[in-house]
KOLNUTI-506176 format. One record per atom (N, C-alpha, C): atom name; x, y, z. Coordinates in Angstrom, 1 decimal, decimal comma, always signed. Example, Ala and Ser with C-alpha at 12.3 -4.5 7.8 and 13.67 -1.06 7.14 Angstrom:
BEGIN
N_+13,2_-5,7_+7,8 $
CA_+12,3_-4,5_+7,8 $
C_+13,2_-3,3_+7,8 $
N_+12,8_-2,2_+7,1 $
CA_+13,7_-1,1_+7,1 $
C_+12,9_+0,0_+7,9 $
end
This chain:
BEGIN
N_+270,6_+8,8_+100,1 $
CA_+271,5_+8,9_+101,3 $
C_+272,6_+7,8_+101,2 $
N_+273,7_+8,2_+101,7 $
CA_+274,8_+7,3_+101,7 $
C_+275,6_+7,4_+103,0 $
N_+275,9_+6,3_+103,7 $
CA_+276,5_+6,4_+105,0 $
C_+277,7_+5,4_+105,0 $
N_+278,8_+5,8_+105,6 $
CA_+279,9_+4,9_+105,8 $
C_+279,7_+3,9_+106,9 $
N_+280,4_+2,8_+106,8 $
CA_+280,3_+1,8_+107,9 $
C_+280,6_+2,4_+109,3 $
N_+281,7_+3,2_+109,3 $
CA_+282,1_+3,8_+110,6 $
C_+280,9_+4,6_+111,2 $
N_+280,2_+5,3_+110,3 $
CA_+279,1_+6,2_+110,8 $
C_+278,0_+5,3_+111,4 $
N_+277,6_+4,3_+110,7 $
CA_+276,5_+3,5_+111,2 $
C_+276,8_+2,7_+112,4 $
N_+278,0_+2,1_+112,4 $
CA_+278,5_+1,3_+113,6 $
C_+278,6_+2,2_+114,8 $
N_+279,1_+3,4_+114,6 $
CA_+279,3_+4,3_+115,7 $
C_+278,0_+4,7_+116,4 $
N_+277,0_+4,9_+115,6 $
CA_+275,6_+5,2_+116,1 $
C_+275,0_+4,1_+116,8 $
N_+275,4_+2,8_+116,4 $
CA_+274,9_+1,7_+117,2 $
C_+275,5_+1,6_+118,6 $
N_+276,7_+2,1_+118,7 $
CA_+277,4_+2,2_+120,0 $
C_+276,7_+3,2_+120,8 $
N_+276,3_+4,3_+120,2 $
CA_+275,7_+5,4_+121,0 $
C_+274,3_+4,9_+121,5 $
N_+273,5_+4,3_+120,7 $
CA_+272,2_+3,7_+121,1 $
C_+272,4_+2,7_+122,2 $
N_+273,4_+1,9_+122,1 $
CA_+273,7_+0,9_+123,1 $
C_+274,1_+1,5_+124,5 $
N_+274,8_+2,6_+124,4 $
CA_+275,2_+3,3_+125,6 $
C_+274,0_+4,0_+126,2 $
N_+273,2_+4,7_+125,4 $
CA_+272,0_+5,4_+126,0 $
C_+271,0_+4,4_+126,7 $
N_+270,8_+3,2_+126,0 $
CA_+269,9_+2,2_+126,6 $
C_+270,5_+1,3_+127,6 $
N_+271,8_+1,4_+127,8 $
CA_+272,6_+0,5_+128,7 $
C_+272,3_-1,0_+128,2 $
N_+272,3_-1,1_+126,9 $
CA_+272,1_-2,5_+126,3 $
C_+271,2_-2,4_+125,1 $
N_+270,6_-3,5_+124,7 $
CA_+269,8_-3,5_+123,5 $
C_+268,3_-3,7_+123,8 $
N_+267,5_-2,9_+123,2 $
CA_+266,0_-3,1_+123,3 $
C_+265,5_-3,2_+121,9 $
N_+264,9_-4,4_+121,6 $
CA_+264,4_-4,7_+120,3 $
C_+263,1_-3,8_+119,9 $
N_+262,3_-3,6_+120,9 $
CA_+261,1_-2,8_+120,8 $
C_+261,1_-1,6_+121,8 $
N_+260,3_-0,6_+121,5 $
CA_+260,1_+0,5_+122,4 $
C_+259,5_-0,1_+123,7 $
N_+259,8_+0,5_+124,9 $
CA_+259,2_+0,1_+126,1 $
C_+258,7_+1,3_+126,8 $
N_+257,6_+1,2_+127,6 $
CA_+257,0_+2,3_+128,2 $
C_+255,8_+1,9_+129,1 $
N_+254,9_+2,8_+129,3 $
CA_+253,7_+2,6_+130,1 $
C_+252,6_+3,5_+129,8 $
N_+251,4_+3,1_+130,1 $
CA_+250,3_+4,0_+129,8 $
C_+250,0_+5,0_+131,0 $
N_+249,9_+6,3_+130,6 $
CA_+249,7_+7,3_+131,6 $
C_+248,2_+7,7_+131,6 $
N_+247,5_+7,3_+132,6 $
CA_+246,1_+7,6_+132,7 $
C_+245,7_+9,1_+132,7 $
N_+246,6_+9,8_+133,4 $
CA_+246,3_+11,3_+133,5 $
C_+246,4_+12,0_+132,2 $
N_+247,4_+11,6_+131,4 $
CA_+247,6_+12,2_+130,1 $
C_+246,9_+11,4_+129,0 $
N_+246,4_+10,2_+129,3 $
CA_+245,7_+9,4_+128,4 $
C_+246,5_+9,1_+127,1 $
N_+247,8_+8,7_+127,4 $
CA_+248,7_+8,4_+126,3 $
C_+249,7_+7,4_+126,7 $
N_+250,4_+6,8_+125,7 $
CA_+251,5_+5,9_+126,0 $
C_+252,8_+6,7_+126,1 $
N_+253,5_+6,5_+127,2 $
CA_+254,7_+7,2_+127,5 $
C_+255,9_+6,2_+127,2 $
N_+256,7_+6,5_+126,2 $
CA_+257,9_+5,7_+125,9 $
C_+259,0_+6,0_+126,9 $
N_+259,5_+5,0_+127,5 $
CA_+260,6_+5,2_+128,5 $
C_+261,9_+4,7_+127,9 $
N_+261,8_+3,7_+127,0 $
CA_+263,0_+3,2_+126,3 $
C_+262,7_+3,1_+124,8 $
N_+263,5_+3,9_+124,0 $
CA_+263,3_+3,8_+122,5 $
C_+264,2_+2,6_+122,0 $
N_+263,6_+1,8_+121,1 $
CA_+264,4_+0,7_+120,6 $
C_+265,7_+1,2_+119,9 $
N_+266,7_+0,4_+120,1 $
CA_+268,0_+0,8_+119,5 $
C_+267,9_+1,1_+118,0 $
N_+267,3_+0,2_+117,3 $
CA_+267,2_+0,3_+115,8 $
C_+266,4_+1,6_+115,4 $
N_+265,4_+2,0_+116,2 $
CA_+264,6_+3,2_+116,0 $
C_+265,5_+4,4_+116,1 $
N_+266,3_+4,4_+117,1 $
CA_+267,2_+5,6_+117,3 $
C_+268,2_+5,7_+116,2 $
N_+268,8_+4,6_+115,8 $
CA_+269,8_+4,6_+114,8 $
C_+269,2_+5,0_+113,4 $
N_+268,1_+4,5_+113,1 $
CA_+267,4_+4,9_+111,8 $
C_+267,0_+6,3_+111,8 $
N_+266,5_+6,8_+113,0 $
CA_+266,1_+8,2_+113,0 $
C_+267,3_+9,2_+112,9 $
N_+268,4_+8,8_+113,6 $
CA_+269,6_+9,7_+113,5 $
C_+270,2_+9,7_+112,0 $
N_+270,1_+8,6_+111,4 $
CA_+270,6_+8,5_+110,0 $
C_+269,7_+9,3_+109,1 $
N_+268,4_+9,1_+109,2 $
CA_+267,4_+9,7_+108,4 $
C_+267,5_+11,3_+108,5 $
N_+267,6_+11,7_+109,7 $
CA_+267,6_+13,2_+110,0 $
C_+269,0_+13,8_+109,9 $
N_+270,0_+13,0_+109,9 $
CA_+271,3_+13,5_+110,0 $
C_+271,6_+14,3_+111,2 $
N_+271,0_+13,9_+112,3 $
CA_+270,9_+14,7_+113,6 $
C_+272,0_+14,3_+114,6 $
N_+272,8_+13,3_+114,3 $
CA_+273,8_+12,8_+115,2 $
C_+275,2_+12,6_+114,6 $
N_+276,2_+13,3_+115,0 $
CA_+277,5_+13,1_+114,5 $
C_+278,3_+12,3_+115,5 $
N_+278,8_+11,1_+115,1 $
CA_+279,5_+10,3_+116,1 $
C_+280,7_+11,0_+116,6 $
N_+281,1_+10,7_+117,9 $
CA_+282,3_+11,2_+118,5 $
C_+283,4_+10,2_+118,1 $
N_+284,7_+10,7_+118,2 $
CA_+285,8_+9,8_+117,9 $
C_+285,8_+8,5_+118,7 $
N_+285,4_+8,6_+119,9 $
CA_+285,4_+7,4_+120,8 $
C_+284,3_+6,5_+120,3 $
N_+283,2_+7,0_+119,9 $
CA_+282,1_+6,1_+119,3 $
C_+282,6_+5,4_+118,0 $
N_+283,3_+6,2_+117,2 $
CA_+283,8_+5,6_+115,9 $
C_+284,7_+4,5_+116,2 $
N_+285,6_+4,7_+117,2 $
CA_+286,6_+3,7_+117,6 $
C_+286,0_+2,4_+118,1 $
N_+285,0_+2,6_+119,0 $
CA_+284,3_+1,4_+119,6 $
C_+283,5_+0,7_+118,5 $
N_+282,9_+1,5_+117,5 $
CA_+282,2_+0,9_+116,4 $
C_+283,1_+0,1_+115,5 $
N_+284,3_+0,6_+115,3 $
CA_+285,3_-0,2_+114,5 $
C_+285,7_-1,5_+115,2 $
N_+285,8_-1,4_+116,5 $
CA_+286,2_-2,6_+117,3 $
C_+285,1_-3,7_+117,2 $
N_+283,8_-3,2_+117,3 $
CA_+282,7_-4,1_+117,2 $
C_+282,6_-4,7_+115,8 $
N_+282,8_-3,9_+114,8 $
CA_+282,7_-4,4_+113,4 $
C_+283,8_-5,4_+113,2 $
N_+285,0_-5,1_+113,6 $
CA_+286,2_-6,0_+113,5 $
C_+285,9_-7,4_+114,1 $
N_+285,2_-7,3_+115,3 $
CA_+284,9_-8,6_+116,0 $
C_+284,1_-9,5_+115,2 $
N_+283,1_-9,0_+114,5 $
CA_+282,2_-9,9_+113,7 $
C_+282,9_-10,2_+112,3 $
N_+283,8_-9,3_+111,9 $
CA_+284,5_-9,7_+110,7 $
C_+285,4_-10,9_+110,9 $
N_+285,8_-11,1_+112,2 $
CA_+286,6_-12,2_+112,5 $
C_+285,9_-13,5_+112,5 $
N_+284,6_-13,5_+112,3 $
CA_+283,8_-14,8_+112,3 $
C_+284,1_-15,6_+111,0 $
N_+284,9_-15,0_+110,1 $
CA_+285,2_-15,8_+108,9 $
C_+285,8_-17,1_+109,2 $
N_+286,5_-17,2_+110,3 $
CA_+287,2_-18,5_+110,7 $
C_+286,1_-19,5_+111,1 $
N_+285,0_-19,0_+111,8 $
CA_+283,9_-19,9_+112,1 $
C_+283,2_-20,4_+110,8 $
N_+283,1_-19,5_+109,9 $
CA_+282,5_-19,8_+108,6 $
C_+283,3_-20,9_+107,9 $
N_+284,6_-20,8_+107,9 $
CA_+285,4_-21,8_+107,2 $
C_+285,4_-23,1_+108,0 $
N_+285,2_-23,1_+109,3 $
CA_+285,2_-24,3_+110,1 $
C_+283,8_-25,0_+110,1 $
N_+282,8_-24,3_+109,6 $
CA_+281,5_-24,8_+109,6 $
C_+280,8_-24,7_+110,9 $
N_+281,3_-23,9_+111,9 $
CA_+280,8_-23,9_+113,2 $
C_+280,0_-22,6_+113,4 $
N_+279,6_-21,9_+112,4 $
CA_+278,9_-20,7_+112,5 $
C_+277,4_-20,9_+112,4 $
N_+276,6_-20,1_+113,2 $
CA_+275,1_-20,2_+113,1 $
C_+274,6_-19,1_+112,2 $
N_+273,3_-19,1_+112,0 $
CA_+272,7_-18,2_+111,0 $
C_+272,9_-16,7_+111,5 $
N_+272,7_-16,4_+112,8 $
CA_+272,9_-15,1_+113,2 $
C_+274,3_-14,6_+113,1 $
N_+275,2_-15,4_+113,4 $
CA_+276,7_-15,1_+113,3 $
C_+277,0_-14,8_+111,8 $
N_+276,5_-15,7_+110,9 $
CA_+276,7_-15,5_+109,5 $
C_+276,2_-14,1_+109,0 $
N_+275,0_-13,8_+109,5 $
CA_+274,4_-12,5_+109,1 $
C_+275,2_-11,3_+109,6 $
N_+275,7_-11,4_+110,9 $
CA_+276,5_-10,4_+111,4 $
C_+277,8_-10,2_+110,7 $
N_+278,4_-11,4_+110,3 $
CA_+279,6_-11,3_+109,6 $
C_+279,4_-10,7_+108,2 $
N_+278,3_-11,0_+107,5 $
CA_+278,1_-10,4_+106,2 $
C_+277,9_-8,9_+106,3 $
N_+277,1_-8,4_+107,3 $
CA_+276,9_-7,0_+107,4 $
C_+278,1_-6,3_+107,8 $
N_+279,0_-6,9_+108,5 $
CA_+280,3_-6,3_+108,9 $
C_+281,2_-6,1_+107,7 $
N_+281,0_-6,8_+106,7 $
CA_+281,8_-6,7_+105,5 $
C_+281,4_-5,5_+104,6 $
N_+280,3_-4,9_+104,8 $
CA_+279,8_-3,8_+104,0 $
C_+280,5_-2,5_+104,4 $
N_+281,0_-1,7_+103,5 $
CA_+281,7_-0,5_+103,7 $
C_+280,8_+0,7_+103,7 $
N_+279,7_+0,6_+102,9 $
CA_+278,8_+1,7_+102,7 $
C_+277,3_+1,2_+102,8 $
N_+276,5_+2,1_+103,2 $
CA_+275,0_+1,8_+103,3 $
C_+274,2_+2,9_+102,7 $
N_+273,0_+2,5_+102,2 $
CA_+272,1_+3,4_+101,6 $
C_+270,8_+3,5_+102,4 $
N_+270,0_+4,4_+102,0 $
CA_+268,7_+4,6_+102,8 $
C_+267,8_+3,5_+102,8 $
N_+268,0_+2,5_+101,9 $
CA_+267,1_+1,3_+101,9 $
C_+267,6_+0,2_+102,7 $
N_+268,8_+0,4_+103,3 $
CA_+269,4_-0,7_+104,1 $
C_+268,8_-0,8_+105,5 $
N_+267,5_-0,8_+105,6 $
CA_+266,9_-0,8_+106,9 $
C_+267,2_-2,1_+107,7 $
N_+267,2_-3,2_+107,1 $
CA_+267,5_-4,5_+107,8 $
C_+268,9_-4,4_+108,3 $
N_+269,8_-4,0_+107,6 $
CA_+271,2_-3,9_+108,0 $
C_+271,4_-3,0_+109,2 $
N_+270,6_-1,8_+109,2 $
CA_+270,7_-0,9_+110,3 $
C_+270,2_-1,6_+111,6 $
N_+269,1_-2,3_+111,4 $
CA_+268,5_-3,0_+112,6 $
C_+269,5_-4,1_+113,1 $
N_+270,1_-4,8_+112,2 $
CA_+271,1_-5,9_+112,7 $
C_+272,2_-5,2_+113,4 $
N_+272,8_-4,2_+112,8 $
CA_+274,0_-3,6_+113,5 $
C_+273,6_-3,0_+114,8 $
N_+272,4_-2,5_+115,0 $
CA_+272,0_-1,9_+116,3 $
C_+272,0_-2,9_+117,4 $
N_+271,9_-4,2_+117,2 $
CA_+271,9_-5,2_+118,2 $
C_+273,3_-5,8_+118,5 $
N_+274,3_-5,5_+117,6 $
CA_+275,6_-6,2_+117,7 $
C_+276,5_-5,8_+118,8 $
N_+276,5_-4,5_+119,3 $
CA_+277,3_-4,2_+120,5 $
C_+277,0_-5,2_+121,7 $
N_+275,7_-5,4_+121,9 $
CA_+275,3_-6,3_+123,0 $
C_+275,6_-7,7_+122,7 $
N_+275,4_-8,1_+121,4 $
CA_+275,7_-9,5_+121,0 $
C_+277,2_-9,8_+121,1 $
N_+278,1_-8,8_+120,9 $
CA_+279,5_-9,0_+121,1 $
C_+279,8_-9,2_+122,5 $
N_+279,2_-8,4_+123,4 $
CA_+279,5_-8,6_+124,9 $
C_+279,1_-10,0_+125,3 $
N_+277,9_-10,4_+124,9 $
CA_+277,4_-11,7_+125,3 $
C_+278,3_-12,8_+124,8 $
N_+278,8_-12,7_+123,5 $
CA_+279,6_-13,7_+122,9 $
C_+281,0_-13,7_+123,7 $
N_+281,5_-12,6_+124,0 $
CA_+282,8_-12,6_+124,7 $
C_+282,6_-13,2_+126,1 $
N_+281,5_-12,9_+126,8 $
CA_+281,2_-13,5_+128,1 $
C_+281,1_-15,0_+128,0 $
N_+280,5_-15,5_+126,9 $
CA_+280,3_-16,9_+126,7 $
C_+281,7_-17,6_+126,5 $
N_+282,5_-16,9_+125,7 $
CA_+283,9_-17,5_+125,4 $
C_+284,7_-17,5_+126,7 $
N_+284,6_-16,4_+127,5 $
CA_+285,4_-16,3_+128,7 $
C_+285,0_-17,4_+129,7 $
N_+283,6_-17,6_+129,8 $
CA_+283,1_-18,6_+130,7 $
C_+283,5_-20,0_+130,2 $
N_+283,5_-20,2_+128,9 $
CA_+283,9_-21,5_+128,4 $
C_+285,4_-21,9_+128,8 $
N_+286,2_-20,8_+128,7 $
CA_+287,6_-21,0_+129,1 $
C_+287,7_-21,3_+130,6 $
N_+286,9_-20,6_+131,4 $
CA_+286,9_-20,9_+132,9 $
C_+286,5_-22,3_+133,1 $
N_+285,4_-22,7_+132,5 $
CA_+284,8_-24,1_+132,7 $
C_+285,8_-25,1_+132,3 $
N_+286,6_-24,9_+131,2 $
CA_+287,6_-25,8_+130,7 $
C_+288,6_-26,1_+131,7 $
N_+289,0_-25,0_+132,5 $
CA_+290,0_-25,2_+133,5 $
C_+289,5_-25,5_+134,9 $
N_+288,2_-25,8_+135,0 $
CA_+287,5_-26,1_+136,3 $
C_+287,6_-27,6_+136,6 $
N_+287,0_-27,9_+137,7 $
CA_+286,9_-29,3_+138,2 $
C_+285,5_-29,7_+138,2 $
N_+285,2_-30,9_+137,6 $
CA_+283,8_-31,4_+137,6 $
C_+283,3_-31,6_+139,0 $
N_+282,1_-31,2_+139,3 $
CA_+281,5_-31,4_+140,6 $
C_+281,5_-32,9_+141,0 $
N_+282,1_-33,3_+142,1 $
CA_+282,1_-34,7_+142,5 $
C_+280,8_-35,2_+142,8 $
N_+280,5_-36,5_+142,3 $
CA_+279,2_-37,1_+142,6 $
C_+278,6_-37,8_+141,4 $
N_+277,6_-38,6_+141,7 $
CA_+276,9_-39,4_+140,7 $
C_+275,5_-38,8_+140,5 $
N_+274,9_-39,2_+139,4 $
CA_+273,5_-38,7_+139,2 $
C_+272,6_-39,2_+140,3 $
N_+271,9_-38,3_+140,9 $
CA_+271,0_-38,7_+142,0 $
C_+271,6_-38,3_+143,4 $
N_+272,9_-38,0_+143,4 $
CA_+273,6_-37,7_+144,7 $
C_+273,1_-36,3_+145,2 $
N_+273,0_-36,1_+146,5 $
CA_+272,6_-34,8_+147,0 $
C_+273,8_-33,9_+147,1 $
N_+273,5_-32,6_+146,8 $
CA_+274,5_-31,6_+146,8 $
C_+274,0_-30,4_+147,7 $
N_+274,9_-29,9_+148,5 $
CA_+274,6_-28,7_+149,3 $
C_+275,9_-27,8_+149,4 $
N_+275,7_-26,5_+149,3 $
CA_+276,8_-25,6_+149,5 $
C_+276,5_-24,2_+149,0 $
N_+277,4_-23,3_+149,2 $
CA_+277,2_-21,9_+148,8 $
C_+277,7_-21,7_+147,4 $
N_+276,8_-21,1_+146,6 $
CA_+277,1_-20,8_+145,2 $
C_+277,1_-19,3_+144,9 $
N_+277,8_-19,0_+143,9 $
CA_+277,9_-17,6_+143,4 $
C_+277,2_-17,6_+142,0 $
N_+276,2_-16,7_+141,9 $
CA_+275,4_-16,6_+140,6 $
C_+276,2_-15,9_+139,5 $
N_+276,3_-16,6_+138,4 $
CA_+277,1_-16,0_+137,2 $
C_+276,1_-15,5_+136,2 $
N_+275,0_-16,2_+136,0 $
CA_+274,0_-15,8_+135,0 $
C_+272,6_-16,2_+135,4 $
N_+271,6_-15,5_+135,0 $
CA_+270,3_-15,8_+135,3 $
C_+269,4_-15,4_+134,2 $
N_+268,7_-16,3_+133,6 $
CA_+267,9_-16,0_+132,4 $
C_+266,5_-16,6_+132,6 $
N_+265,5_-15,7_+132,4 $
CA_+264,1_-16,2_+132,5 $
C_+263,6_-16,8_+131,2 $
N_+262,9_-18,0_+131,4 $
CA_+262,3_-18,7_+130,2 $
C_+260,8_-18,6_+130,3 $
N_+260,2_-18,0_+129,4 $
CA_+258,7_-17,9_+129,4 $
C_+258,1_-19,3_+129,1 $
N_+258,9_-20,2_+128,4 $
CA_+258,4_-21,5_+128,2 $
C_+258,2_-22,3_+129,4 $
N_+259,1_-22,1_+130,4 $
CA_+259,0_-22,9_+131,6 $
C_+258,6_-22,1_+132,8 $
N_+258,4_-20,8_+132,6 $
CA_+258,1_-19,8_+133,7 $
C_+259,0_-20,0_+134,9 $
N_+260,3_-20,2_+134,5 $
CA_+261,3_-20,3_+135,6 $
C_+262,6_-19,6_+135,1 $
N_+263,5_-19,4_+136,0 $
CA_+264,8_-18,8_+135,7 $
C_+265,9_-19,9_+135,6 $
N_+266,7_-19,8_+134,5 $
CA_+267,8_-20,7_+134,3 $
C_+269,0_-20,0_+135,0 $
N_+269,6_-20,6_+136,0 $
CA_+270,7_-20,1_+136,8 $
C_+272,0_-20,8_+136,5 $
N_+273,0_-20,1_+136,2 $
CA_+274,4_-20,7_+136,1 $
C_+275,2_-20,1_+137,2 $
N_+275,8_-21,0_+138,0 $
CA_+276,5_-20,6_+139,2 $
C_+277,8_-21,4_+139,4 $
N_+278,6_-20,9_+140,3 $
CA_+279,9_-21,6_+140,6 $
C_+279,8_-22,1_+142,0 $
N_+280,1_-23,3_+142,2 $
CA_+280,2_-24,0_+143,5 $
C_+281,6_-24,5_+143,7 $
N_+282,3_-23,8_+144,6 $
CA_+283,7_-24,1_+144,7 $
C_+284,5_-23,9_+143,4 $
N_+285,1_-24,9_+142,9 $
CA_+285,8_-24,8_+141,6 $
C_+285,0_-25,4_+140,5 $
N_+283,7_-25,7_+140,7 $
CA_+282,9_-26,3_+139,7 $
C_+281,8_-25,4_+139,3 $
N_+281,3_-25,6_+138,0 $
CA_+280,2_-24,9_+137,4 $
C_+279,0_-25,7_+137,3 $
N_+277,9_-25,1_+137,8 $
CA_+276,6_-25,8_+137,9 $
C_+275,5_-25,0_+137,2 $
N_+274,4_-25,6_+136,9 $
CA_+273,2_-24,8_+136,4 $
C_+272,0_-25,5_+136,9 $
N_+270,9_-24,8_+137,0 $
CA_+269,6_-25,3_+137,5 $
C_+268,5_-24,4_+137,2 $
N_+267,3_-24,9_+137,2 $
CA_+266,1_-24,1_+137,1 $
C_+265,6_-23,6_+138,5 $
N_+265,2_-22,3_+138,6 $
CA_+264,8_-21,8_+139,9 $
C_+263,6_-20,9_+139,7 $
N_+262,7_-20,9_+140,7 $
CA_+261,4_-20,2_+140,6 $
C_+261,6_-18,6_+140,6 $
N_+262,7_-18,2_+141,3 $
CA_+262,8_-16,7_+141,5 $
C_+264,1_-16,2_+140,8 $
N_+264,1_-15,0_+140,4 $
CA_+265,2_-14,3_+139,8 $
C_+266,4_-14,2_+140,8 $
N_+267,6_-14,5_+140,3 $
CA_+268,8_-14,4_+141,1 $
C_+269,7_-13,3_+140,5 $
N_+270,2_-12,5_+141,3 $
CA_+271,1_-11,4_+140,8 $
C_+272,5_-11,9_+140,6 $
N_+273,1_-11,5_+139,4 $
CA_+274,5_-11,9_+139,1 $
C_+275,4_-11,3_+140,2 $
N_+276,2_-12,2_+140,7 $
CA_+277,2_-11,8_+141,8 $
C_+276,7_-12,2_+143,2 $
N_+275,4_-12,5_+143,3 $
CA_+274,8_-12,8_+144,6 $
C_+275,3_-14,2_+145,0 $
N_+275,4_-14,5_+146,3 $
CA_+275,7_-15,8_+146,8 $
C_+274,5_-16,3_+147,6 $
N_+274,4_-17,6_+147,6 $
CA_+273,3_-18,2_+148,4 $
C_+273,6_-19,7_+148,6 $
N_+273,1_-20,2_+149,7 $
CA_+273,3_-21,6_+150,0 $
C_+272,2_-22,4_+149,5 $
N_+272,5_-23,5_+148,7 $
CA_+271,4_-24,3_+148,1 $
C_+271,6_-25,7_+148,4 $
N_+270,6_-26,5_+148,2 $
CA_+270,7_-27,9_+148,2 $
C_+269,8_-28,5_+147,1 $
N_+270,3_-29,6_+146,5 $
CA_+269,6_-30,2_+145,4 $
C_+270,2_-31,5_+145,1 $
N_+269,9_-32,0_+143,9 $
CA_+270,4_-33,3_+143,5 $
C_+271,0_-33,2_+142,1 $
N_+272,1_-34,0_+141,8 $
CA_+272,7_-34,0_+140,5 $
C_+271,8_-34,7_+139,5 $
N_+271,5_-34,0_+138,4 $
CA_+270,7_-34,5_+137,4 $
C_+271,5_-35,0_+136,2 $
N_+272,5_-34,2_+135,8 $
CA_+273,4_-34,6_+134,7 $
C_+274,8_-34,2_+134,9 $
N_+275,7_-35,0_+134,6 $
CA_+277,2_-34,7_+134,6 $
C_+277,6_-34,6_+133,1 $
N_+277,9_-33,4_+132,7 $
CA_+278,2_-33,3_+131,2 $
C_+279,6_-33,4_+130,9 $
N_+279,9_-33,7_+129,6 $
CA_+281,3_-33,9_+129,2 $
C_+282,1_-32,7_+129,3 $
N_+281,4_-31,5_+129,2 $
CA_+282,2_-30,2_+129,3 $
C_+282,5_-29,8_+130,7 $
N_+282,3_-30,7_+131,7 $
CA_+282,7_-30,4_+133,1 $
C_+281,6_-29,7_+133,9 $
N_+280,5_-29,3_+133,2 $
CA_+279,4_-28,6_+133,9 $
C_+278,4_-29,7_+134,5 $
N_+277,7_-29,3_+135,5 $
CA_+276,8_-30,2_+136,2 $
C_+275,4_-29,6_+136,3 $
N_+274,4_-30,3_+135,9 $
CA_+273,0_-29,8_+136,1 $
C_+272,4_-30,4_+137,3 $
N_+271,8_-29,5_+138,1 $
CA_+271,1_-29,9_+139,3 $
C_+269,6_-29,8_+139,1 $
N_+268,8_-30,6_+139,9 $
CA_+267,4_-30,4_+140,0 $
C_+267,0_-30,5_+141,4 $
N_+265,7_-30,2_+141,7 $
CA_+265,1_-30,1_+143,0 $
C_+265,9_-29,1_+143,9 $
N_+266,3_-28,0_+143,3 $
CA_+267,1_-27,0_+144,0 $
C_+266,3_-26,1_+144,9 $
N_+266,7_-26,0_+146,1 $
CA_+266,1_-25,1_+147,1 $
C_+267,1_-24,3_+147,9 $
N_+266,8_-23,2_+148,4 $
CA_+267,7_-22,4_+149,3 $
C_+267,6_-23,1_+150,6 $
N_+268,8_-23,2_+151,3 $
CA_+268,8_-23,8_+152,6 $
C_+269,5_-22,9_+153,6 $
end
């Protein structure tokens, strides 16, 4: 079997669209009545590999175009490589983006490419936020000072290590982050009170003892 880069990257775009993002493993639930495991979300890499193996999916022109855009994005990481600011995942993505053809044994490459549409979105979001933070104003106050106000949630990530949610939010013209016991939806607003834990050089501020008020 031989596949062009356009074909493989386009199918990764299709899997990403079907799953509304990236799933590393199949997800589902046990059905007691049927006494079987019901898969509700098939892992992106599984879909891509199956489509390639069976030849059962022909990419649309729109999928090919989006796949090319995604591939070009990671090809552009060569500048990070030259500057020494690239991490292992980014280096791996850059290397796979340089391949023009794939064979049936390139299972690892298929798995990597299947996660890259979402990785690109996250990286773009990170870069956009970094630009916003750069133009923001450091939250006024010293370590230990009390803070209270209405914040808008920008990101919320659950950490199994701490059994808490890491929340990034905007308070006025300033960017803050803190640990919180409950999940917060992106875009939601809430009034909080807490204390300044760290004033960072990048203009972000970490709070602790955060509660809704």
